[in-house]
Each structure stands twice: as C-alpha cells, then as structure tokens.
C-alpha positions in Angstrom: 30.5 68.1 98.7 33.0 68.2 95.8 33.1 65.5 93.1 36.7 64.4 94.1 35.4 63.1 97.4 32.9 60.8 95.8 33.9 57.1 95.6 33.2 55.4 92.3 30.4 52.8 92.5 31.7 49.2 92.7 29.4 47.5 90.2 30.0 43.8 89.7 30.4 42.6 86.1 27.1 41.5 84.6 26.6 38.2 82.9 24.8 38.0 79.6 22.9 34.9 80.7 21.5 34.2 84.1 24.1 33.3 86.7 22.2 30.0 87.3 23.7 27.7 89.9 24.0 24.0 89.0 22.0 21.6 91.2 23.8 19.5 93.7 27.3 20.5 92.5 30.1 18.6 94.1 27.9 15.6 95.2 27.2 12.2 93.8 23.8 13.6 92.5 25.5 16.5 90.7 23.6 17.9 87.7 24.9 17.1 84.2 25.9 19.7 81.5 22.9 18.7 79.3 20.5 19.2 82.2 22.1 22.6 82.9 21.8 23.8 79.3 18.1 22.7 79.3 17.3 24.5 82.5 19.2 27.6 81.4 17.3 27.7 78.1 14.0 27.2 79.9 14.9 30.1 82.2 15.4 32.3 79.1 12.2 30.9 77.4 14.0 29.5 74.4 14.8 26.0 73.2 18.2 24.4 73.9 18.8 24.5 70.1 18.3 28.3 70.0 20.5 28.9 73.1 23.3 26.8 71.6 23.1 28.3 68.1 22.5 32.0 69.0 24.5 32.4 72.2 26.8 29.6 73.4 28.5 28.6 70.1 29.0 32.2 68.8 30.7 33.2 72.1 32.9 30.2 71.9 33.9 31.0 68.3 35.0 34.5 69.3 37.7 32.9 71.4 38.5 29.6 69.6 38.8 28.3 66.1 38.4 24.7 65.1 39.7 23.2 61.9 40.1 19.7 60.6 43.7 19.7 61.7 43.4 21.2 65.2 42.0 23.8 67.5 43.3 27.3 68.2 42.8 29.9 71.0 42.2 33.5 69.8 43.3 36.4 72.0 42.7 40.0 71.2 44.6 42.8 73.0 45.9 46.2 72.3 48.7 44.8 70.1 46.4 42.9 67.8 45.2 39.3 67.6 47.3 36.3 68.7 46.5 32.7 67.9 47.9 29.7 69.8 47.4 26.0 69.4 45.4 24.1 72.0 44.6 20.4 72.4 41.5 19.4 70.3 39.3 17.0 72.3 38.0 14.0 70.5 34.3 13.9 69.5 31.9 12.3 72.0 28.2 11.7 71.3 27.2 12.6 74.9 28.1 16.2 75.9 28.1 15.1 79.5 31.4 13.4 78.8 34.4 15.6 78.1 34.9 15.8 74.3 34.6 18.3 71.5 31.0 19.2 72.3 31.4 19.5 76.0 34.5 21.7 75.5 32.7 24.2 73.3 29.6 24.3 75.5 31.6 24.8 78.7 33.8 27.5 77.3 30.9 29.4 75.9 28.8 29.0 79.1 31.6 30.2 81.4 31.8 33.5 79.6 28.0 33.9 79.3 27.1 33.0 82.9 30.3 34.1 84.6 30.3 30.9 86.6 33.5 29.2 87.6 32.0 25.9 88.7 30.7 24.5 85.5 33.6 22.0 85.0 31.8 19.7 87.5 28.9 19.3 85.1 30.8 16.7 83.1 31.8 13.1 84.0 35.2 13.1 85.7 37.8 11.8 83.2 39.6 9.7 85.9 36.4 7.9 86.8 37.4 5.2 84.2 40.2 4.2 86.6 37.8 2.9 89.2 35.6 1.2 86.6 38.5 -0.7 85.0 37.8 -4.4 85.0 34.2 -3.7 86.2 32.6 -2.1 83.1 33.7 -2.8 79.6 31.6 -0.2 77.8 32.5 3.5 77.1 32.4 5.9 80.0 29.5 8.0 78.7 26.2 6.7 77.3 25.3 7.2 73.6 21.6 7.5 74.5 19.6 9.3 77.2 18.7 7.4 80.3 16.6 8.4 83.3 14.7 7.3 86.4 11.0 8.1 86.2 10.6 7.5 89.9 13.1 10.3 90.6 11.2 12.7 88.3 7.9 11.8 90.0 9.3 12.2 93.5 10.8 15.6 92.8 7.7 16.8 91.0 5.5 15.8 94.0 7.5 17.7 96.6 8.2 20.7 94.3 12.0 20.0 93.9 13.5 21.5 90.7 13.5 18.9 88.0 17.0 18.1 86.6 18.9 15.1 85.2 21.9 13.9 87.4 25.2 13.4 85.7 25.1 9.8 87.2 22.5 8.8 84.6 24.9 9.6 81.7 27.5 7.1 82.9 27.3 3.9 80.9 28.2 1.7 83.8 25.2 2.9 85.8 22.2 0.8 84.9 20.0 1.2 88.0 18.8 4.1 90.1 20.6 3.7 93.5 17.6 5.3 95.3 14.7 3.4 93.8 16.6 0.1 92.9 15.0 0.0 89.4 16.6 0.0 86.0 17.2 3.3 84.3 14.8 3.8 81.4 16.0 4.2 77.8 12.6 4.5 75.9 9.7 6.9 76.3 6.7 5.2 78.0 4.4 6.9 75.4 6.0 6.7 72.0 8.6 4.0 72.9 11.4 5.8 71.2 15.0 6.1 72.4 16.6 9.6 72.5 19.9 11.1 71.8 21.5 12.7 74.9 20.9 16.3 73.7 18.7 17.6 70.8 17.5 21.0 69.9 14.2 20.2 71.6 15.3 18.3 74.7 13.4 19.2 77.9 13.9 18.0 81.4 11.7 15.0 82.3 10.0 15.1 78.9 10.4 13.0 75.7 12.3 14.9 73.1 10.3 13.0 70.4 6.7 13.4 71.6 7.2 15.8 74.5 5.1 13.7 76.9 6.0 13.5 80.6 8.5 10.7 81.3 6.3 9.3 84.1 6.1 5.9 85.8 4.1 3.5 83.7 3.5 -0.2 84.0 5.0 -2.0 81.1 6.4 -5.5 80.4 10.0 -5.7 81.4 12.5 -6.0 78.6 15.1 -8.8 78.6 17.8 -6.3 79.7 15.7 -5.1 82.6 15.0 -8.7 83.7 18.7 -9.5 83.6 19.5 -6.3 85.7 16.8 -7.3 88.2 18.5 -10.7 88.6 21.9 -9.1 89.2 20.6 -6.1 91.2 23.2 -6.2 93.9 26.0 -6.2 91.4 24.6 -3.2 89.5 24.0 -1.3 92.8 27.5 -2.0 94.0 28.9 -0.3 90.8 26.5 2.6 91.2 27.6 3.1 94.9 31.3 2.9 93.9 30.8 5.6 91.3 28.8 7.8 93.8 31.6 7.5 96.5 34.2 8.6 93.9 32.1 11.6 92.9 31.5 12.6 96.5 35.2 12.5 97.2 35.9 14.6 94.1 
C-alpha cells in the first residue's frame, strides 16, 4: 500500500477542560452557570476560584479587553490583530444573571469546553416580561438560595447534585416540588452566602463547608409570611417554570 492511498485520520478537536454536559438543560429545572462552574471545578479537583483565575478568565482575556470606558473583541489572524468595540454588560452580583461576570465566564467556558449550549445556564433576559407587575425585585438574587429537601432527595437516590437556575431568580421564594421556602442561611453557622465565591461547593456552605441538610429550626418571619401565602408564591414559580420549558 502506498502512502497516497491512506486517508488522514479525522480527529475531533479536543477541549482543554472536560466537555461536561449541563444538567437538565432546556427544562424548568435547568442547571445554573454557578452550579456548572462548581461541578466542572470539582471534576478537575480544583476550587472554583482556581478554575476561574487560572483557566476561564485568562482565556477570556485573550479574546476580549475590558476598560472603564467599554469592552473590545480581539481577533488575531494572518494579517495581524484587529480590535472591535462590543457592548459591555452591566455588573450583576449573581453570575447566573446576564451581566459582566456571566459574559466573561460564558465566553471563557465556551472555548475551554467546546460546548455550544452554555447560554442556557443563565436566567433568560426576557423572563422579566412575565414577572412585570408580579414581582418588584431584581431578576436575579443577590444571595445564594437553595432547597435542602432537593439536595437530600438527590443524595438519597444517587442523582448528581446541582443547583437549578430557578433558585437564583429573586421572584422564586418556594420550592415548587416540596412546597417549602428556599433557604438563605446555613443551618449550621447561620450565615448567608454570596452566589459564588472561590470556595463554593454544591450543597455545602461556602463559610463552614457543612452539608446544607434539612434541619428543624424556628421559622423566620419571612418564612411564616411565605407559608401563609403559599399558593401565590407557588403560582409565580409555576409561571416561571412554564416559561423556561417553552424556551
């Protein structure tokens, strides 16, 4: 056999990070960007802080530049380097809501994982249209929220632990499956948590690292009020879930 008759091997492009699929993408229980970053960092045996600092942000900065005045896309080709202006998102505290943080993380992750479905990891921008007149607060939460009953149920059956995007939407105050208020404070240290820190882990407190389990505790005034208006809060959650399913 002569070499000219050999066909070249068709080798797919390799991603630098694992081609990790998001959980429940395209459904009302879709995983959030923060959860995905935490699971990806755990798969690589590093903290979210290390993954962001050493991998995601450096890759983003090779393709974009951010200044006080704006943001710019950088393209390198055989003719040199070209720079074009792009819209600079506003800053949001929660990376699950589209903003400066989410933009950087998504653009970096797309190149590192070679996944084309990561845009679904953030709260749909047009969700605010169906919440108009129903919820007065911001679209995304400023603090982390979770349902300990969900964590416990998934852990019992061996389902992968993750944090649904639904929990990051400020208008969602109850779990639509367990009919209980979402929790905002660790049951062990009683501290609230930012949506994403360098030490965030799925289903664990980012302050004391204890399991965010189900614990009996006196209900707060907010939880009592939610319980009294449970049907109203569930109706909002169901409306959001229908919208996300259609999306």
